Every structure is written in structure tokens, then in C-alpha cells.
N, C-alpha and C positions, 0 to 999 in steps of 0.2 A: 504493500500500500504506500502511495506517495503521500507522506505525512504533510509536506508543505501544501500539496494540492488540497488535501482534506481540511487542513487548518484554514487555508484561504477561503474555501467554500463554506466552512462552518462559520467563520467570522462574518462573511457576507450574508449568509442566510440568517444567522442570529441577529445581525444588525438590522436587516430588513424586517424581520418579524418583531424585533424590539421597537422599531419605528412604527410598525403597524399597531402594535399593542399600545404605544403611547398615543398615537393619533386616534385610535379607536376609543381609548379611555377618555381623552379630551372630548371627543365627539359625544360619547355617551353621557358624560357629566353635563355638557352644555345642553344637550337635547332634554335629558331627564329633569335637570334642575332649573333650567332657564327658558327653554323654547317650546317644549311640548308638555301637555298634561299627561298624567298617568294613562289616561284612556288613549290619547293620540299615540303615545309610545307603544302601547299594546297593539294598536291597529297596525303600526309599522312593523312590529315583530310578527304579527299574524300574516301580513302580506308577504314578508320576506320568507317566512316558513313555507307558505304555499308555493311561491316562486322557486324556492330551493328544491322542493320535491319535483316540480315540473322540469327543472333544469336537468334532472337526471336523464330525461329523454333527449334533451338538447345536447348533453355531453356524451352520453353513453360511456364506454370505457376506452374511447378512441385515443385520447391523449396518452394515457398510461401504456396502452398497447403499442402505439407508435414509438413512445420513449423506449420501451423494451427492445424493439427491433432496431431503433437507431443505435442503441448501445451495442447490439450484436453485430450489425452490419458495418459499423465504424471500424471493427476489427477484421472483418472477413471480406466484405464487398462495399467499400466506401462509396463507390459510384452509384449504388442503389439507394443511398440515404435520401437524396432529393426526391426520388420516386415515393419513398415512404411518407415524406412530408406532404407531397401533393395529394396522395390518396387520403391521408388522415385529415387534412384541411378540408377537402371536398366533403367527406363524410360529416365533419363537424358543422360546417356551414349549413348543409342541407338539414341536419337534425335540429340545430338551434333555430333556423329560420322557420321550420314547421311548427315548433312549439310556440315561438313568438307570435306567429300568425294566429294560432289557436287562441291565445290569450286576448288578442285584439278583438276577435269575434265573440269569444265565449267567456271573457273574464267576469262579467257581471253574473252570468248564469252559474259559473263555478262558485262564486261567493255565496250565492243564494243556496246552492246545494250544501255548502259547508255550514250553513246557519249563521253566516257572518256577512250580511248584505252590505255593511258599511265599508268593507274592503274591496267592493266591486270596482270602483274607479281606480284604485291602486293597482289592481291586477291587470287592468287594461293598459295602463301606462307601464306596468311592470314587464310588458312584452319586450321593451327596450332593455330592461335589466337582464332578462334571460339571454338576449343576443350578445350584449357586450361582455357580461361576466363570463359567459362560456368561452369567448375568445381570449379574455384576460387570463383565465386559468389554464387554457390550452397551451399558450406559449410558455408559461412558467414550467409546466410539466415536461414539455418537449426539451427545454434547455437542461432539465435534470437528466434526460437521456443522453444529451451531449456531454454530460459531466461538466457543464458550464453554469453551475448554480449561481455564480455571481450575476449573470444576466437575469436569471429568475428573480434574484433578490432586487435588482434594479427595477424590474417591471412591477414587482409587488410594492416597492417603496413609492414609486411614482403614482400608482393607482390609489394607494392608501392615503397619501398626503392630499391628492386631488379630491378624493372623496370627502375628506375632513373639511377643506375650505369651501367646496361647492355645496355640500349639504347645509352648512351653516348659512351660506349666502342665499340659497334657494328657500330655506325655511323663513329667513328674514323677508324675502320678497313675496313668496306665495303663501307661506304659513302652513302649519300642520304637517301631517305625515306625508302628504303629497309633495310638499317642498323638499322634505328630507329624501324621499325616494328619487326625486328628479336629480338631486345632487349626487346620489349614489350612482345613478346611471351615467351621468356625464363624467364623473370622476373615474369610474371603471372603464369608460370608453376611451379616455386618454391613455390609461394603462394598456388597453388592448391594442391601440394604434402603435404605441411604442413597441410592444411585444412582437407584433406581426412584422414591423419594420426590421427589428433586430433578427428575427428568425429568417427573414428573406436574405439579409446580408450574410449572416453566419452560416446558414444551412443550405442556401440555394444559389445565390449569386456568386459567381466565380468558383463554384464547387464543381469538380469533375463529375459529370453525369453520364451514366450508361445510355446509349442511344435507345435501347428498349428496356422496358421494365421487366424484371424477373417474372416469369410466368407464375401467376397465383399470388403475387406479393400483396395486392390489395385485399384479396380474400383472407390471406394470412393475418393481416392487421385487423380485419373485421372479426375474424374467428376468435382471436385471442382476446378481443374486447368483450366477448360475451361473459366470461366469468368475472371480468373486471367490472362490467356493468352490474352484474348481480351483486357483487360486493359493494359497489358504490350505492346501488339502490337500497341495499339493506342499511348502509351507513346513513343515508338520507332519512330513512324511516327512524333510525335511532335519534338523529339530531334535529329533525324537523317535524315529524308527524306528532310527536308528543306536544309540541307547541300548538299545533293545529287543534289537537284534541282538547287542550286546556281551553282554547277559545270556543270550541264547540260546546263543551260541557259547562263552562263557567262564563267569563266575560272578559272584555279587553283589559280591564285593570289587572285581573289575575294573570293574563298573558304578559303584561308589563313586568310583574314581579318575576315570573318564570324566565322571561327573555333576558332580563337584567342579570339574574344569577348565572345563566348559561354563558353570557358574554364575559362575565368575570372569570369563569372557569377557563374560557378560551384564552384569556390573557396569561394565566398562570402556565399554560402549556407551551409557551414560546421556546424555552430551551430544548425540550424533548422533541418538539416538531422540527426544530432546526437540525438536531442530530439525525433524526430519522430521514429527513429529506436529503441531507448531505451524504450520509453513509450508504443508503440503500443500493445505489448502483455498484458500490464496491463489493458487496457480497456476491453479486452476479459475476463480476469480473474474477474474483478469487475462485468461485466454483468452476468457471470455464477453464481456469488454469490448473484445476485439480488441487487447490490449496484450501480445502475445507477446514483443516485445523486452524489455519490462520484466520479464516472468517469467523470461526467459533470463538476464538480469543477476543476478536474485535467486538463481537456481539456481547459476550459476557462482561467485558469491561464497560461497554456502553450501558448495559442493563444495570450493573452495579451502581454506576454514578447516577443513573436515572432514579433508582430506588433511594439512594442517599439524599437526593434533592427533594423528591416528591412525597415520600412518607412523612417526613417532618413537616413539609409544607401543608399537607392535608390536615395534620393535627393542629397546626397554627390557624388554618382557616376556620375550623370548628370553634376555636376560642375567640377569634377577633371579628368574625363575620358580622355580628349584630352591631357592635359599636362603630365599626368601620363604615358599613352601609348607611347608618343614620347620619354620621358625620359628613360623608362625601355626597350622598344623594338626597339627604333630607329625611325627615321622619315619615313622609308619605310612602317611602319605599322600604320601610323597616320590615314589612312582611316578606321581603325577598330573603331575609337572613336565614330563616329555617330551611329554605330551599337550598341555599348555598352551603349550609352545614351538611345536609344530606349529600350534596354533590361532592363533598370532600373526598369520598371514596372513589367517585368517578375521576377525580383529578389524578389519582395514582394509576388507575386502570387505563385511562386514556394516554398517560405518559408512556406506559409499557407498550401500548398498542402502537404509538407513534414510532418507536424504535424497532418494532417487530413487523408490523403489517406490510409496509412497503418493501421490506427486505424479502418477504415471501414472494411478492410479485416478481422481483428480479431473480429469485432462485427458481422460478418456474412453478411455484406452488399456488398460483392465483386461484386455481379451481378449488383447492382445499379450503382456502380462506373464504371463497365465495359460499361454499356449503355452510360453513360455520356462521358467517355473517347473516346469510339468509334465514337460517333456523332461529338464531337468537333475536333477530329483528322482528320476525313474526311473533316470537314470544313477547318481545317488548311491546308491540302494538296491542296484543291481547291483554297483557298485564295492565297496561295503561287504561284499557276499557274498564277494568275492575277497580283500579286504585284511584283514578281521578274522581269519579263520583263519590267515593267514600272518604278519601283523604285530601282531595284538592291538589294544589300544586306540589305539596310535599310528597304526595303519593306518586305523582308523575316522575319526580326526581328519583324516588326509591325504585320505581320500576326500571328506570334507565340504568341505575347502578347494578341491580341484580343481573339483568340480562347482559349488560356489557361485561360484567365480570366473567360470565361463562364464555363469552367470545374471546376474551383476553387469554384465558386459560388454554383454550384450544389453539390459539395462535402460537403461544409459547411451546406447546406440545409439538406442533408441526415443525417449528424451526429447530426444536431439539432433535426431531427425527432426521432432519437434514444435516445438522452440524454437530450432533453428539455433545451437548453441553455438559458441564460439570455441575450437576444438580446440588451436590453436597456443598460446594464452594458458594453457590448462590444462596442456598438456605442459611448457611452460617453468616453470610454477609447481611441477609435480611434481618436475622435475629439481632445482630449488632446495631443495625439501623433503627430497629424498633426501640432499642434501649436509648439511643440518642434522642429519638423523638419523644420518649417519655420524660426524659430529663428536661428537655427544652420546654415541654408543655407545662411542667411544674413551675418553671421560672416565669413563663408568660402568664399563667393563671395567677400567680402571686402578685404580679404588677397590676393586672386588671382588677383584682379585688381590693388592692390597697388604695387605688385612686380611680379617677374617671376622666372622661373627656378626651380631647385630642392628645394631650400630653401622655395620658395612660396608653393610648393605642400606639403612638409613636415609640414610646419607651419599651412597651411590650414587644413590638416587632424587632427593634434594634437589639434588645437583650436576647430574644429568641435566636436571631441570626448569630450573635456572638457565642451563645452556648452551643449552638449547632456546629459552628466552625471549629470552636475549641475542642469539643469532644470528638469530632470527626477526624481532625488532624492527630490528636493525642491517641486515638484508638487505631490509627493506621488506615482508616477508611478513605481518607482524602489525602492525596499527594499534591500539595500546592505547586511543586516544581513541574510535575507532569502536566497539570492544568495550564500553567503559564507557558510551557513549551508548545502546547497545541494552539493556544490563543495568541501567542506572540508572532 
């Protein structure tokens, strides 16, 4: 493994995701606290959830499939790579265009069927969101296949910052959820244009191309996209349908609480998402070279650091959720705190999935992951039908944690079958991490009960980080020199 290349990619990806996290956080605070009511924010969340589900059909698994074959053909037949790109882009535009057109015509009808007629106009305008966001994500994933994640990071950063400024601008001009959604569309559109331009320059213009496309190449890209589409579809059910069901069974205000908690969880995932996105192609490269032992050691190290970061983070979320949400977003959003506390378990599970799931795609085990994701997502949908009417938004969060836990266990089992991991070493590491998390939690709880307000929250967080860092280094769980060598 080229450590310098991985380090460069990790820093770029982490930087872009950190910028995304910061921009999204600022946007969320501005919208929730100053520009939108709880109901308007809930309507925006409901509309984005519906559009996210529909975008599954607009995306399919084409981007990830094409990225997989870009990685493969770069090593074996580089003159076929432009043909992979052309086929993938054709499929993507056709699919996204069809879904966008359907929302223009049937957006209001769909809203009525979901029992949320107020989001009808948002869904009609959201046709533009489906189209531009599909191309925005498409280019990022393709550059992952080229192992040029610095370009993916640049595209993500531009789209995210544009969304922040334009969403605030359009809410100020037009008001309400419609203004925010319009800003999302224009912002992501700017990112999509940049991504397509870079993809043309890097992957097509000036690149040696075979005169004829390899027989069956387009079908190959489409065929491998099928299990990836199943996986993505199931992932959409996990991440979007629960929000839709909250809106169906409850009301826009409840959606606002739930949507806010899920967004906060997304911020916490930045380091794990960066690691997973950067390292995934590396596992496929090592497998192709017959170096599965090396790939296994990379994965074990990544998993250990992920657990070391996220198990204590989850414990901290349980303790500081209520005072932090009240301070940052106001007392009107305090009901989101119990949802966030339940989601603390999801924080750990999602982090493990981020460093595992994409790796399986590059190891050629997309089908296995698709089966697991499909089964657990159906379970999540059914469990939500039971839990939401009885326990409200907290029940929706609990359903997600339970079913996603099963999916994560299967993922780790499949990668273990590919790479023969050392289960004993991982288990001992997890036990030590649990001890660090327990000690950190005692310190944080002491501060929160001794005083209150912003000073208590800030002091508790800083003390928690200090205790975590000190015990991690002292116990040999964290090697500062190694971390610095990767990030420098």
C-alpha cells in the first residue's frame, strides 16, 4: 500500500467531509433556530426523505459498479476506461431524468398518497434535486474508482459550501422550506457541473481510447449494478423510509425532531466515512495481487481505531445530548434529545459499516452485502410499523439501531470470510475500549451534575476528550506517532 497516497487521500476526504459537517451544522442551526419553524423544518426533512428514496431509481448502482470496473481496467485495459465512463453516464442520465420527470407530473399525487399533502409542491420542485444530486454523487464515486479521492473531496466541498450560502439566500428571498430546497438544488448543481467537468478532463479527454468497446462491457457494468442497487435501496429504506413513516404516523414537528437527530449522527460519522471511502479500493487492489494478509492487517487496524473513537463517542452522546441540543437549537427542539440518545448505538454500528461495507464491494462480495442489507431493511420497515405508533420517534430510532446492528454483524462476518481476521485481537481491543469509555463517562457525568449551562457542557466535553486521550495512549490503544505519520 502506498502510504503517502492513502495519507493524501485521507486528508483530502476528511477535510472535505469536515467542511461538509461544518457547513451543514451552520446551515442546520441557522434554519432551525432563525429561519424556519419546527413545522417548516419537518416539511423539508419529509420532502428530502421522499426524494432520497426516489433517487434510488435515479442512481441505481451504476456509479459504484463503474468505479469497480474503472479500478480493474486501469490495471488491465486502460483504453477501455473511457468506454466504461460513457456507458455509466448514459445509464445515469436516463434513470435520473425519468425519475425527475415523474416527480414533475406526479409529485402532488405522491404527497397525497403518503398522507402529507403539504409537501406536494416541494416534491414537484424536488425533481431538480433528484437530477443534480444524482450527478453530484456520481462523479464523486467515479473518482474513488480512479483512486483520485482528492477530486471527490473537491467536488463535495464545492457543492456543500454552495448549498450553505444559497439555501440561506433563497430562504431569505422566498421563505420557508421551498426556499431552502431551491438553495439545495442550485448548490448541488454547481457541484455537479464541477464534477462532470473534472471527470471529462481526467477520465476522457486526452485519454487513450480503444476504437471499439469491449464486447459486453456495458452489460457488465449494468449487471454488477444490480446487487449494488439492492444494497443501496435497502440502505435508503434504513435512512429515509423511517423519516417518511414518522411523518405518516405523526406530524411535521415530530419529523423535525427525528430529522435533526439523524443529521447530528451524520456529523459524528465524518472520520469513519473518510476512512472507508479512502481505503476501500485498496482492499480490491491487494486481493488482485494475492496479498490478502496485508489487506486483513489494514482492515483490523482501521477497525480498531474506529472502535476506539466511536464507542466512547457514543457514551458521550448519551450524556450530553439533552443539554447540548437545548443550548444550540433552543428549547423547542429539546424533544430530539431522547432520539439522539437512542441513536448513540447507531453511531458505533454505522462507523463499523463505513469501514467495512464499501470494502466488500471492491472485494467482489457486493451480492452478499446486498442479501444482508435487503433482509435487514425489510425488517427495519416492518419494525418501524410497530414501534412508531407505540413509541413515537424514539421507537423509530430503536428500530433502526436493532436492524442495522444485524446488518453490521453480517458485514463483518463476510469480510472475515474473505480476509481471515484475528477475532481474538479485536475482542481484546474492544474490551479495553469499553473500559476507556466507562472511565470517560464517569468524568463527564461528574461535571454535568456538578454544574449546568454552556460552561458545564463545554467543560464536560473537553474533560471527556482529555480522559479518553490519556487512557488510550497510556493503555497502548492509541499510537500518536503513527497517527501523525499518516496525517502529516
